[in-house]
C-alpha positions in Angstrom: 19.1 38.1 -13.0 19.4 41.7 -14.3 21.4 44.5 -12.6 20.6 48.3 -12.6 23.2 48.7 -15.3 21.8 45.9 -17.4 21.0 46.8 -21.0 17.7 45.2 -20.5 16.7 47.9 -18.0 17.8 50.6 -20.4 15.5 49.5 -23.1 11.9 50.5 -23.1 9.6 48.1 -21.3 8.4 45.5 -23.8 4.8 45.8 -24.8 2.7 42.8 -23.8 1.4 40.6 -26.5 -2.0 42.1 -26.1 -2.7 45.8 -26.3 -3.5 47.8 -23.2 -7.0 47.4 -21.6 -8.8 50.2 -23.4 -7.3 49.6 -26.8 -7.8 45.8 -26.4 -11.4 46.3 -25.6 -11.9 48.5 -28.6 -10.1 46.0 -30.8 -12.2 43.1 -29.4 -15.3 45.1 -30.0 -14.4 45.5 -33.6 -13.2 42.0 -34.4 -14.5 38.9 -32.6 -12.1 36.0 -32.6 -12.5 34.1 -35.8 -13.3 30.7 -34.2 -16.1 32.4 -32.2 -17.3 34.2 -35.3 -17.2 31.0 -37.4 -19.3 29.1 -34.9 -21.7 32.0 -34.5 -22.1 32.2 -38.3 -22.9 28.4 -38.3 -25.6 29.0 -35.7 -27.0 31.9 -37.7 -27.0 29.9 -41.0 -28.9 27.0 -39.3 -31.4 29.5 -37.8 -31.9 31.1 -41.3 -32.4 27.8 -43.1 -36.2 28.0 -42.7 -36.2 31.4 -44.2 -34.5 30.1 -47.4 -37.2 27.4 -47.6 -39.9 30.1 -47.2 -38.4 32.2 -49.9 -38.3 29.3 -52.3 -41.9 28.2 -51.5 -43.4 31.7 -51.2 -42.1 32.7 -54.6 -42.7 29.4 -56.3 -45.8 30.7 -58.1 -44.5 34.2 -58.5 -44.3 37.4 -56.3 -47.8 38.5 -57.4 -49.5 35.4 -56.0 -47.6 35.7 -52.8 -48.6 39.3 -52.5 -52.2 38.4 -53.1 -52.0 36.0 -50.1 -50.3 38.6 -47.9 -52.7 41.4 -48.9 -55.8 39.3 -48.3 -58.3 40.6 -45.8 -58.0 37.4 -43.7 -54.2 37.9 -43.4 -54.8 41.3 -41.9 -57.3 39.8 -39.4 -54.9 37.1 -38.4 -52.2 39.7 -37.9 -54.3 41.8 -35.6 -55.5 38.7 -33.6 -51.9 37.4 -33.2 -50.5 40.8 -32.2 -53.4 41.5 -29.8 -52.9 38.1 -28.1 -49.1 38.7 -27.8 -49.6 42.2 -26.4 -52.0 41.1 -23.7 -49.9 38.1 -22.7 -46.7 40.1 -22.6 -48.3 42.8 -20.5 -49.8 40.3 -18.1 -46.4 38.4 -17.9 -44.6 41.6 -17.1 -46.9 42.3 -14.2 -46.6 38.8 -12.9 -42.9 38.3 -13.5 -41.7 41.7 -12.1 -44.0 41.6 -9.1 -43.1 38.0 -8.2 -39.4 38.7 -8.7 -39.5 41.7 -6.4 -41.4 39.8 -3.7 -39.0 36.8 -3.8 -35.7 38.6 -4.1 -36.1 41.9 -2.3 -38.6 41.4 0.5 -38.9 39.3 3.7 -41.7 37.2 2.2 -42.3 34.1 4.5 -41.0 31.0 2.8 -39.3 33.0 0.1 -37.1 30.0 -1.0 -40.1 27.8 -1.6 -41.9 30.5 -3.5 -38.8 31.1 -5.7 -39.0 27.5 -6.8 -42.8 27.3 -7.1 -43.1 30.3 -9.4 -40.6 28.7 -11.9 -42.6 25.4 -12.1 -45.1 26.7 -14.7 -42.2 26.2 -17.2 -42.9 22.5 -16.8 -46.5 22.9 -18.0 -47.0 22.8 -21.8 -49.4 25.4 -23.1 -51.6 22.8 -24.7 -51.9 20.9 -21.3 -52.8 24.2 -19.6 -55.4 24.9 -22.3 -56.8 21.4 -22.0 -57.2 21.5 -18.2 -58.9 24.9 -18.2 -61.1 23.9 -21.1 -62.1 20.7 -19.5 -63.1 22.6 -16.3 -64.8 25.6 -18.1 -65.9 24.6 -21.6 -67.1 28.1 -22.4 -63.6 29.4 -21.8 -62.7 29.4 -25.5 -61.4 32.1 -27.8 -59.2 35.0 -26.9 -59.8 34.9 -23.1 -59.0 31.3 -22.8 -55.9 31.5 -25.0 -54.6 34.6 -23.2 -55.1 32.9 -19.8 -53.4 29.7 -20.7 -50.5 31.4 -22.4 -49.9 33.9 -19.6 -49.9 31.2 -16.8 -47.2 29.2 -18.6 -45.1 32.1 -20.0 -44.6 34.5 -17.1 -41.4 32.6 -15.8 -39.7 33.8 -19.0 -40.0 37.3 -17.4 -39.6 36.3 -13.8 -36.2 34.5 -14.2 -34.2 37.2 -15.9 -35.7 40.0 -13.8 -35.0 38.1 -10.5 -31.4 37.5 -11.7 -31.1 41.2 -12.5 -32.4 42.2 -9.1 -29.8 40.0 -7.4 -27.0 41.6 -9.5 -28.0 45.2 -8.7 -25.7 46.8 -6.0 -28.1 47.9 -3.1 -25.8 50.8 -2.3 -27.4 52.7 -5.2 -30.8 52.3 -3.6 -29.4 53.3 -0.2 -28.0 56.5 -1.7 -31.4 57.3 -3.3 -33.2 56.9 0.1 -30.5 59.0 1.8 -31.4 61.8 -0.6 -35.0 61.7 0.6 -36.6 59.4 -2.0 -39.2 56.9 -0.8 -39.3 53.2 -1.6 -41.6 53.6 -4.6 -39.7 56.5 -6.0 -36.4 54.7 -5.5 -37.8 51.6 -7.3 -39.1 53.7 -10.2 -36.0 55.9 -10.7 -33.1 53.6 -9.6 -34.1 49.9 -9.8 -36.6 49.8 -12.7 -34.3 51.4 -15.3 -31.7 48.7 -14.5 -34.4 46.0 -14.9 -35.4 47.2 -18.3 -33.0 45.0 -20.3 -34.0 41.9 -18.4 -37.7 42.7 -18.6 -37.5 43.6 -22.3 -35.6 40.3 -23.1 -38.1 38.3 -21.1 -41.1 40.1 -22.8 -39.5 39.4 -26.2 -39.3 35.7 -25.4 -42.9 35.7 -24.3 -44.1 37.5 -27.5 -42.2 35.1 -29.7 -43.5 32.1 -27.8 -47.1 33.3 -28.2 -46.7 34.0 -31.9 -45.2 30.5 -32.5 -47.6 28.6 -30.2 -49.9 26.1 -31.9 -51.4 23.8 -29.3 -53.1 26.2 -26.9 -54.7 28.4 -29.6 -55.9 25.3 -31.5 -57.5 23.8 -28.4 -59.0 27.2 -27.5 -60.2 27.6 -31.1 -58.7 31.0 -31.5 -57.4 31.8 -35.0 -53.9 33.1 -35.1 -51.1 33.0 -37.7 -49.9 29.6 -36.5 -53.4 28.0 -36.7 -53.9 29.6 -40.1 -50.6 28.3 -41.4 -51.4 24.8 -40.1 -54.8 24.8 -41.6 -53.4 25.9 -44.9 -50.8 23.2 -44.9 -53.4 20.5 -44.1 -56.0 21.8 -46.5 -53.9 21.7 -49.7 -50.7 20.3 -51.3 -49.9 23.8 -52.4 -47.4 25.2 -49.8 -47.3 28.7 -51.3 -50.1 30.3 -49.2 -48.7 28.8 -46.0 -45.2 29.9 -46.9 -46.4 33.5 -47.6 -48.2 33.6 -44.2 -45.0 32.3 -42.5 -43.0 35.1 -44.2 -45.3 37.6 -42.5 -44.5 36.0 -39.2 -40.8 36.4 -39.9 -41.3 40.1 -40.6 -43.2 40.4 -37.3 -40.3 38.7 -35.5 -37.8 41.0 -37.0 -39.9 44.0 -35.9 -40.3 42.6 -32.4 -36.5 42.0 -32.1 -35.8 45.5 -33.3 -38.3 47.0 -30.9 -36.7 45.1 -28.0 -33.2 46.2 -29.0 -34.4 49.8 -29.2 -36.1 49.5 -25.8 -33.0 47.9 -24.3 -30.6 50.3 -26.0 -27.1 50.1 -24.6 -28.4 49.7 -21.1 -26.6 47.2 -18.8 -25.0 47.0 -15.5 -22.2 45.1 -13.9 -20.2 45.3 -10.8 -16.5 46.1 -10.8 -15.8 42.8 -9.0 -17.6 39.8 -7.8 -16.7 40.2 -4.2 -17.4 43.8 -3.6 -21.2 43.9 -3.7 -23.3 42.7 -0.7 -26.8 41.3 -0.7 -29.6 43.7 -0.3 -31.4 43.8 3.0 -34.9 42.2 2.6 -37.6 44.8 2.9 -40.1 44.2 5.7 -43.7 43.8 4.2 -45.6 44.7 7.4 -49.3 44.8 6.8 -48.7 43.8 3.1 -47.5 40.4 4.1 -50.8 38.6 3.8 -51.7 40.3 0.4 -48.3 39.3 -0.9 -48.7 35.7 0.2 -52.2 35.6 -1.3 -50.8 37.0 -4.6 -48.0 34.4 -4.8 -50.4 31.6 -3.7 -53.1 32.6 -6.3 -50.5 32.6 -9.1 -49.0 29.2 -8.2 -52.4 27.6 -7.7 -53.7 28.8 -11.1 -50.5 28.0 -13.0 -49.5 24.7 -11.4 -52.0 23.5 -8.8 -55.0 23.7 -11.1 -53.5 21.7 -14.0 -52.2 19.0 -11.7 -55.6 18.8 -9.9 -57.4 18.3 -13.2 -55.0 15.7 -14.3 -55.3 14.0 -11.0 -59.1 14.0 -11.5 -58.7 12.3 -14.9 -56.3 9.7 -13.5 -58.7 8.9 -10.7 -62.1 8.8 -12.3 -61.3 8.4 -16.0 -62.7 5.2 -17.5 -60.5 5.1 -20.6 -57.2 5.0 -18.9 -55.7 2.0 -20.7 -52.1 3.2 -20.6 -49.2 0.8 -20.1 -46.5 1.5 -17.5 -43.8 0.0 -19.7 -44.8 2.2 -22.7 -44.9 5.2 -20.4 -41.4 4.5 -19.1 -39.9 4.0 -22.6 -41.6 7.2 -23.8 -40.3 9.2 -20.8 -36.7 8.0 -21.3 -36.9 8.8 -25.0 -38.2 12.3 -24.1 -35.3 12.9 -21.7 -32.7 11.8 -24.3 -34.0 13.9 -27.1 -34.4 16.9 -24.9 -30.9 16.6 -23.6 -29.5 16.3 -27.1 -31.4 19.4 -28.1 -30.3 21.4 -25.1 -26.6 20.5 -25.7 -26.6 21.5 -29.4 -28.6 24.6 -28.8 -26.3 25.8 -25.9 -23.2 25.1 -28.0 -24.5 27.2 -30.8 -25.9 30.0 -28.6 -22.6 30.5 -26.6 -20.7 32.3 -29.4 -23.7 34.3 -30.5 -24.4 35.4 -26.9 -20.8 36.4 -26.3 -20.6 38.4 -29.5 -23.9 40.1 -28.8 -22.8 41.1 -25.3 -19.2 42.1 -26.0 -19.0 43.2 -29.5 -20.7 46.1 -31.3 -21.2 46.6 -35.0 -23.3 45.4 -37.8 -22.0 41.8 -37.8 -22.9 41.3 -34.2 -26.3 42.9 -34.7 -27.1 40.7 -37.7 -25.9 37.5 -35.9 -28.1 38.2 -33.0 -31.1 38.9 -35.2 -30.5 35.8 -37.3 -30.5 33.7 -34.1 -34.1 35.0 -33.4 -35.3 34.4 -36.9 -36.6 30.9 -36.5 -38.2 31.3 -33.1 -41.5 32.9 -34.2 -41.9 30.4 -37.0 -44.4 27.6 -36.3 -42.7 24.3 -35.5 -44.3 22.7 -38.4 -42.8 25.3 -40.8 -39.3 24.7 -39.3 -39.9 21.0 -39.6 -41.0 21.2 -43.2 -38.0 23.4 -44.0 -35.6 20.7 -42.6 -37.4 18.0 -44.4 -37.0 20.0 -47.6 -33.3 20.4 -46.9 -32.7 16.8 -45.9 -34.6 15.3 -48.9 -32.6 17.4 -51.4 -29.2 17.7 -49.8 -28.8 15.4 -46.8 -30.9 12.3 -47.5 -29.3 10.1 -44.8 -30.6 12.6 -42.2 -34.3 12.2 -43.3 -36.5 10.8 -40.5 -33.5 10.6 -38.2 -32.8 11.9 -34.7 -30.2 14.5 -35.7 -32.7 16.3 -37.9 -35.1 16.6 -34.9 -32.3 17.9 -32.7 -31.5 20.5 -35.3 -35.1 21.6 -35.4 -35.0 22.1 -31.6 -31.8 24.2 -32.0 -33.6 26.4 -34.6 -36.7 26.9 -32.5 -35.1 27.5 -29.2 -31.8 29.2 -30.0 -33.1 32.6 -28.8 -33.8 31.1 -25.3 -30.1 30.1 -24.9 -28.8 33.3 -26.6 -30.8 35.6 -24.3 -29.6 33.7 -21.2 -26.0 33.7 -22.4 -26.0 37.4 -23.4 -27.5 38.4 -20.0 -24.9 36.3 -18.2 -22.0 37.8 -20.1 -23.3 41.3 -19.6 -23.3 40.6 -15.8 -19.7 39.5 -15.9 -17.3 42.4 -15.2 -15.6 43.3 -18.5 -12.7 44.8 -16.6 -11.5 41.3 -15.8 -11.3 40.5 -19.5 -9.4 43.7 -20.1 -6.9 42.8 -17.3 -6.5 39.3 -18.7 -5.9 40.7 -22.2 -3.4 43.2 -20.9 -1.5 40.3 -19.3 -1.0 38.7 -22.7 -3.9 36.3 -22.9 -5.3 35.8 -26.4 -9.0 36.5 -27.0 -9.8 32.8 -27.0 -7.9 32.3 -23.7 -9.8 35.2 -22.2 -13.0 33.7 -23.4 -12.2 30.2 -22.0 -10.5 31.3 -18.8 -12.5 34.4 -17.8 -15.7 35.1 -19.7 -17.2 31.5 -19.8 -16.4 30.7 -16.2 -18.0 33.9 -15.0 -21.1 33.4 -17.2 -21.4 29.7 -16.6 -24.3 29.8 -14.1 -26.4 31.9 -16.6 -25.4 29.7 -19.5 -26.4 26.6 -17.5 -29.7 28.2 -16.6 -30.3 28.8 -20.3 -29.5 25.2 -21.1 -32.0 24.1 -18.4 -34.7 26.3 -20.0 -34.0 24.8 -23.4 -34.2 21.3 -22.0 -37.6 22.1 -20.6 -39.0 23.6 -23.8 -37.6 20.7 -25.9 -39.5 18.3 -23.7 -42.7 20.2 -24.4 -42.3 20.8 -28.1 -45.0 19.3 -30.2 -45.4 20.2 -34.0 -41.8 19.6 -35.1 -41.6 16.5 -33.0 -44.7 15.1 -34.7 -43.3 15.6 -38.1 -39.6 14.9 -37.6 -39.5 12.1 -35.1 -37.9 8.9 -36.4 -40.4 6.2 -37.3 -41.5 4.3 -34.2 -40.3 6.9 -31.8 -42.7 8.6 -29.4 -42.2 11.3 -26.9 -44.5 12.2 -24.1 -45.8 15.2 -26.0 -46.6 13.2 -29.2 -48.3 10.5 -27.2 -50.3 13.1 -25.3 -51.4 14.8 -28.5 -52.3 11.4 -30.1 -54.5 10.4 -27.2 -56.1 13.8 -26.9 -56.9 13.8 -30.6 -58.7 10.5 -30.2 -60.7 11.9 -27.4 -59.1 9.7 -24.8 -58.5 12.4 -22.2 -58.0 9.9 -19.3 -55.5 7.9 -21.4 -53.7 11.1 -22.2 -53.6 12.2 -18.5 -50.6 9.9 -17.5 -48.4 11.2 -20.3 -49.4 14.8 -19.4 -48.7 14.2 -15.7 -45.3 12.5 -16.5 -44.4 15.4 -18.8 -45.1 17.9 -16.1 -43.3 16.0 -13.4 -40.2 15.4 -15.5 -40.1 19.0 -16.7 -40.6 20.1 -13.1 -37.2 18.7 -12.1 -35.0 21.1 -14.2 -37.5 23.9 -13.4 -37.1 23.2 -9.7 -33.3 23.1 -10.0 -33.4 26.3 -12.0 -35.5 28.0 -9.3 -33.3 26.6 -6.6 -30.2 27.8 -8.4 -31.6 31.3 -8.8 -32.1 31.5 -5.0 
């Protein structure tokens, strides 16, 4: 015990192991902890692996040949068609996602908890199943309109989920202040709420755009030529991989441009509360005479996105004459699908966590490059990623060829952005002042990450893992190419039966896929409420 005359009291107070809050934050912003940086670099290297394959393949016959493919008139047409489809789907998803998020989070909509879950269920519907059901009901619905409709109805939850989460995180006191200054509800929404939703909406729109650019099943069934269909046709038409690799390189450039545009739109915007217990829930807005139109809007979207595909599949199950499926085979295929999707979600989340934390908490060129690298593989067609991994395994990791780990790695490359976006948004919502306090108390950066940042961001990270689990279950092209011999997933069985024209035989696998994917989607929607 020290006394007032103790020498210890006469010396200056010892500085804590960590620097003060502001200095610690600046230091953390400049230098991420090396274990975190090392893991993030590993994730970036895995995501960039397909690019190395493309560089080797595209330049195999010389830069002049690759340029001739890129400068071809058909390449320009594919570029315009792909960008046009992505723009229309993103715009429609923003309208659906933002409006549904507002209705289910900020209004007194009857049955709001049920609607919050129902509007997330389209995540369980694969794009090729949606296209198949709409095409079977309206055979003339082919081309751009059919592709845009199918893609919109399965993609809008990518906007709805982050925007709804952002709405729940906004302190309603800001809107009350705006109204006290004489601003109406619409003006308050446009000037106070909407700017705070911009990062979430931009991130969701980016995921939708990348999903549309990389989709193969829906555009193929709708017979609408995009880059993915052109690449697949090129791969199937010739043993020469150079033209397809050159087209894939154009997709990579488009991805980088989209990520850069999203980052510019998002800027440094972000919001966080100063403490988890200080904010109170917003008072639900009474809809009044708009209650019935709001219910009709939610009902129409849910029926078109979920009810219609399930109804068509029920029709095929009930009246189809070629339903020769076996329950035992269906059960084995479903269990295999769950196992593979769980492994893919676990690896993807583990790789996305350091990238998301660095992107949210650290500025600088390295953080920017790591985030962009994570998005690199998402817009590539699954078949391109699969061929890149086959190329790597055959040359450098032969034991992994045609084995499950290679398929799981393909899922990680394809869906890393989904987990990174969720992790980054969750970390941005966590109050950084708590990290500063922990650092000022002597906690090392890794302890701050483990004891403060990760627990606060855990719900968002778990939501991202659930999203990855769902999309892994639905993935088709990479699964077809990389699955071990003798292994089938619901998606691959569905595609096989559909390709043979046995729509009724494909219906049980499609229904099982939707029902299984609906479970995490339901839990995700329930968690968000």
